[in-house]
C-alpha positions as CSV (number, residue, x, y, z in Angstrom):
1,M,32.6,-2.1,-5.6
2,K,30.3,0.8,-6.3
3,S,28.1,0.6,-9.4
4,D,28.6,3.3,-12.2
5,L,24.9,3.6,-12.7
6,R,23.6,7.0,-11.6
7,I,20.1,6.4,-10.1
8,I,17.4,8.8,-8.9
9,F,15.0,7.2,-6.4
10,M,11.4,8.5,-6.1
11,G,9.2,7.5,-3.1
12,T,7.4,8.8,-0.1
13,P,6.1,6.3,2.6
14,E,7.7,3.6,4.6
15,F,6.9,1.1,1.9
16,A,9.6,2.7,-0.3
17,V,12.4,2.7,2.4
18,S,13.3,-1.0,2.1
19,S,13.8,-0.6,-1.7
20,L,16.1,2.4,-1.2
21,A,18.0,0.6,1.6
22,I,18.7,-2.5,-0.4
23,L,20.1,-0.5,-3.3
24,L,22.5,1.4,-0.9
25,Q,23.5,-1.9,0.8
26,N,24.5,-3.2,-2.7
27,N,26.6,-0.1,-3.4
28,Y,24.4,1.5,-6.0
29,N,24.9,5.2,-6.6
30,I,21.8,7.1,-5.6
31,V,22.5,10.6,-6.8
32,A,19.2,12.0,-5.3
33,V,15.9,11.2,-3.8
34,I,12.7,12.8,-4.9
35,T,9.8,12.8,-2.3
36,A,6.7,14.7,-1.3
37,P,7.0,18.2,0.3
38,D,6.8,18.3,4.1
39,K,3.3,18.7,5.5
40,P,1.7,19.5,8.8
41,A,0.6,16.4,10.9
42,G,-0.7,15.6,14.3
43,R,-2.6,17.8,16.8
44,G,0.1,20.4,16.9
45,K,0.3,20.5,13.1
46,Q,4.1,20.3,13.2
47,M,5.8,19.9,9.8
48,S,6.4,16.2,9.1
49,E,9.0,14.7,6.8
50,S,8.2,11.6,4.7
51,A,9.8,8.3,5.7
52,I,11.9,8.2,2.6
53,K,13.3,11.8,3.3
54,K,14.3,10.8,6.8
55,Y,16.1,7.8,5.5
56,A,17.8,9.7,2.7
57,L,19.1,12.4,4.9
58,A,20.4,9.9,7.4
59,N,22.4,8.4,4.6
60,Q,23.6,11.8,3.2
61,I,21.6,11.6,0.0
62,P,20.4,14.9,-1.6
63,V,16.7,15.3,-1.4
64,L,14.4,17.2,-3.8
65,Q,10.8,18.0,-2.8
66,P,9.0,19.7,-5.8
67,E,5.5,21.0,-5.4
68,R,4.9,20.5,-9.1
69,L,6.7,17.9,-11.1
70,K,6.5,20.0,-14.3
71,D,8.1,23.0,-12.6
72,P,10.9,24.3,-15.0
73,N,13.3,24.7,-12.1
74,F,12.8,21.1,-10.9
75,I,13.2,19.8,-14.5
76,E,16.5,21.6,-14.8
77,Q,17.6,20.1,-11.4
78,L,16.7,16.6,-12.7
79,K,18.7,17.1,-16.0
80,A,21.7,18.4,-14.0
81,L,21.8,15.1,-12.0
82,R,22.4,13.1,-15.3
83,A,20.7,10.0,-14.0
84,D,20.9,6.8,-16.1
85,L,17.9,5.3,-14.4
86,Q,15.0,6.4,-12.3
87,I,13.2,4.1,-9.7
88,V,9.7,4.8,-8.5
89,V,8.3,3.2,-5.4
90,A,5.0,4.5,-3.9
91,F,5.2,8.0,-5.4
92,R,2.8,10.1,-7.5
93,M,2.1,9.9,-11.2
94,L,5.0,11.3,-13.2
95,P,4.7,13.5,-16.3
96,E,6.3,12.2,-19.5
97,I,9.0,14.9,-19.4
98,V,10.2,13.2,-16.1
99,W,9.8,9.5,-16.7
100,N,11.2,9.7,-20.2
101,M,14.3,11.6,-19.2
102,P,16.9,8.9,-18.2
103,P,18.5,6.9,-21.1
104,L,17.7,3.6,-19.3
105,G,14.1,4.6,-18.5
106,T,12.1,4.7,-15.3
107,I,11.0,1.6,-13.5
108,N,8.2,1.3,-11.0
109,L,7.5,-1.2,-8.2
110,H,3.8,-1.9,-7.8
111,G,2.1,-3.9,-5.0
112,S,0.2,-6.3,-7.1
113,L,0.5,-8.9,-9.8
114,L,-0.2,-6.6,-12.8
115,P,-2.4,-6.2,-14.7
116,Q,-4.4,-7.1,-11.7
117,Y,-5.1,-4.3,-9.3
118,R,-3.9,-1.3,-11.2
119,G,-4.4,1.9,-9.1
120,A,-3.8,3.5,-5.7
121,A,-4.9,0.7,-3.3
122,P,-3.8,-2.7,-4.7
123,I,-3.1,-4.3,-1.3
124,N,-6.5,-3.4,0.1
125,W,-8.6,-4.4,-2.9
126,A,-6.9,-7.8,-3.3
127,I,-7.9,-8.8,0.3
128,I,-11.3,-7.2,0.1
129,N,-12.0,-9.2,-3.1
130,G,-11.0,-12.4,-1.4
131,E,-7.9,-13.1,-3.5
132,K,-5.7,-16.1,-2.3
133,E,-2.4,-14.7,-3.6
134,T,-0.9,-11.3,-4.5
135,G,2.6,-10.1,-5.1
136,V,4.8,-7.3,-6.6
137,S,5.6,-6.3,-10.1
138,T,8.4,-4.2,-11.7
139,F,7.7,-2.5,-15.0
140,F,8.8,0.4,-17.2
141,L,6.7,3.5,-16.9
142,Q,4.7,4.7,-19.9
143,Q,1.9,7.2,-20.4
144,A,-1.1,5.2,-19.0
145,I,-0.8,4.5,-15.3
146,D,0.4,1.0,-14.3
147,T,0.3,-0.3,-17.9
148,G,4.0,-0.7,-18.8
149,N,5.7,-3.9,-19.9
150,I,6.4,-6.2,-17.0
151,I,10.0,-6.9,-16.1
152,Y,9.7,-9.2,-13.0
153,Q,7.0,-10.4,-10.7
154,S,7.1,-12.3,-7.3
155,K,4.1,-13.9,-5.6
156,I,3.0,-14.6,-2.0
157,P,-0.1,-16.3,-0.6
158,I,-2.7,-14.3,1.3
159,D,-3.3,-16.4,4.4
160,A,-6.6,-16.3,6.3
161,E,-5.0,-14.4,9.2
162,D,-3.5,-11.7,6.9
163,N,-4.8,-8.2,6.7
164,A,-3.7,-5.1,4.7
165,G,-1.0,-4.4,7.3
166,T,0.7,-7.8,7.3
167,I,0.6,-8.0,3.5
168,H,2.0,-4.5,3.2
169,D,5.0,-5.5,5.3
170,K,5.5,-8.7,3.4
171,L,5.3,-7.0,0.0
172,M,7.6,-4.2,1.2
173,E,10.4,-6.7,1.7
174,L,9.6,-8.8,-1.3
175,G,9.4,-5.7,-3.4
176,A,12.9,-4.5,-2.3
177,E,14.4,-7.8,-3.5
178,L,12.6,-7.4,-6.8
179,V,13.8,-3.9,-7.3
180,L,17.4,-5.1,-6.7
181,K,16.9,-8.0,-9.1
182,T,15.5,-5.6,-11.7
183,V,18.3,-3.0,-11.4
184,K,20.9,-5.8,-11.7
185,S,19.3,-7.1,-14.9
186,I,19.2,-3.6,-16.4
187,E,22.8,-3.0,-15.5
188,N,23.8,-6.4,-17.0
189,K,21.6,-5.9,-20.1
190,T,19.9,-9.2,-19.4
191,I,16.4,-7.8,-19.1
192,T,13.3,-9.0,-20.9
193,E,9.9,-7.3,-21.1
194,I,6.4,-8.9,-21.2
195,P,3.4,-6.9,-22.3
196,Q,0.7,-7.0,-19.6
197,S,-1.9,-8.1,-22.2
198,E,0.0,-11.4,-22.3
199,I,-0.2,-12.0,-18.6
200,G,-3.8,-11.7,-17.6
201,T,-7.0,-9.7,-17.2
202,E,-7.0,-6.2,-15.8
203,K,-8.5,-5.5,-12.3
204,I,-8.6,-2.1,-10.8
205,A,-7.7,-0.8,-7.3
206,P,-9.0,2.7,-7.0
207,K,-8.3,5.0,-4.1
208,I,-10.4,4.2,-1.0
209,F,-12.6,6.9,0.5
210,K,-14.4,7.0,3.9
211,E,-17.7,5.9,2.3
212,D,-16.1,2.8,1.0
213,C,-15.2,1.7,4.5
214,E,-18.7,1.5,6.0
215,I,-19.9,-2.1,6.4
216,D,-23.1,-3.2,4.8
217,W,-24.4,-6.0,7.1
218,N,-26.7,-7.3,4.4
219,N,-23.7,-8.9,2.7
220,D,-22.6,-12.4,3.7
221,A,-20.2,-12.9,6.6
222,E,-17.2,-13.9,4.5
223,K,-17.4,-10.8,2.3
224,I,-17.7,-8.6,5.3
225,Q,-14.8,-10.3,7.0
226,N,-12.6,-9.8,3.9
227,K,-13.5,-6.1,3.9
228,I,-12.5,-5.8,7.5
229,R,-9.2,-7.5,6.8
230,G,-8.6,-5.5,3.7
231,L,-9.1,-2.2,5.5
232,S,-7.1,-3.1,8.6
233,P,-5.3,-1.3,10.2
234,F,-5.9,1.6,7.8
235,P,-8.2,3.2,6.7
236,T,-10.4,0.7,8.8
237,A,-13.9,-0.6,8.3
238,F,-16.5,0.9,10.5
239,T,-20.2,0.7,11.5
240,K,-22.5,2.5,13.9
241,L,-23.1,1.5,17.5
242,N,-25.6,3.7,19.4
243,G,-25.0,6.5,17.0
244,Q,-21.2,6.4,17.2
245,N,-18.7,5.2,14.7
246,L,-17.2,1.9,15.6
247,K,-14.0,0.9,13.8
248,I,-13.5,-2.8,13.4
249,F,-9.9,-4.1,13.0
250,K,-10.5,-7.8,13.4
251,A,-13.5,-10.2,13.4
252,Q,-14.2,-13.9,12.9
253,I,-17.1,-15.8,11.5
254,A,-19.2,-17.5,14.2
255,T,-20.6,-20.5,12.3
256,D,-21.6,-22.4,15.4
257,L,-23.9,-19.7,16.8
258,P,-27.5,-18.8,16.1
259,S,-28.1,-16.3,13.3
260,L,-29.0,-12.7,13.9
261,K,-30.7,-10.2,11.6
262,P,-28.3,-8.3,9.4
263,G,-26.8,-5.4,11.5
264,E,-28.3,-6.7,14.7
265,F,-25.9,-6.4,17.7
266,K,-25.8,-8.9,20.5
267,I,-23.5,-7.7,23.3
268,E,-22.9,-10.1,26.2
269,K,-19.5,-11.8,26.9
270,T,-18.5,-10.8,23.4
271,I,-20.0,-8.7,20.5
272,L,-21.8,-10.5,17.7
273,V,-23.3,-8.8,14.7
274,G,-25.7,-10.4,12.2
275,T,-25.0,-10.7,8.5
276,K,-26.8,-12.2,5.6
277,T,-25.3,-15.6,6.6
278,H,-23.5,-16.3,9.9
279,P,-22.9,-13.8,12.7
280,L,-19.5,-12.1,12.9
281,E,-17.8,-12.0,16.3
282,L,-15.9,-8.8,16.7
283,L,-12.4,-9.2,18.2
284,E,-10.6,-5.9,18.0
285,I,-12.4,-2.5,17.8
286,Q,-12.2,1.2,18.5
287,L,-15.3,3.2,19.5
288,E,-15.3,6.9,18.5
289,G,-13.2,8.9,21.0
290,K,-11.7,5.8,22.6
291,K,-8.6,3.8,22.2
292,R,-8.2,0.8,20.0
293,M,-8.6,-2.4,22.1
294,M,-9.6,-6.0,22.2
295,V,-13.3,-6.6,22.6
296,K,-12.9,-8.4,26.0
297,D,-11.2,-5.3,27.4
298,F,-13.7,-3.0,25.8
299,L,-16.6,-4.8,27.4
300,L,-15.2,-4.3,30.9
301,G,-15.9,-0.6,30.6
302,Y,-19.0,-0.6,28.4
303,R,-22.6,-0.9,29.4
304,E,-25.1,-1.7,26.7
305,K,-27.5,1.3,26.3
């Protein structure tokens, strides 16, 4: 039986697709999807559609792609849709005229245990900072970003082998289940809200820039390894090797090997780099202009200069 709720879904990347899919699978009425405008991508600069747009069109859902969220024409289109509820998953910041429009409000799914890791890169920073668990939160949007009252949260451990990519995929599925649970509670009027101030202390997760990705080998091995994991597979930690950028996707701490000076490379049967404490053994890398590969394969074609 199809729900009477009229829902507008807002999202852009792959992370949002699972949440939209689970709502459709449970017969919720998605009256429109709002996503980013198409943009040129790749070497040929062909126009590329967002993951959520592709999914929406494949399921015959109307798609709106406003350049500006305060555009009067877009606001009129939103009003005409008469949505009861809006759901935001991995989208941009909304103006109040948009998030305050539906009578049941606008809910957001965030990839952290709020108030920890408010901001653009919660998954990356949780791993970079050595957290042992993370999760997802649903909350009602309000003026200040990522500060609304919490509706539900779900937790998962961050295992030693996890990186930003594996945690992204785990939270994508966990988040979809939480979105469904939240919408059901709103529909059944069984929802409760908890102010974030009652849950914990704020931590921030700002956008990551290229300069944030360069490795400082004067740090200890564990901190550097966490940075590599937290930036893998994207945007990727890097260092310099013979004047070229070397991206590092995976490394392990070599506690049983002699120490090296911070930043000192030792290239033999493997690649070791010195840190403040133990050396790091590089496992998966990509040298500038080359393909991503395992170090053992890389060394077959590389001669130390």
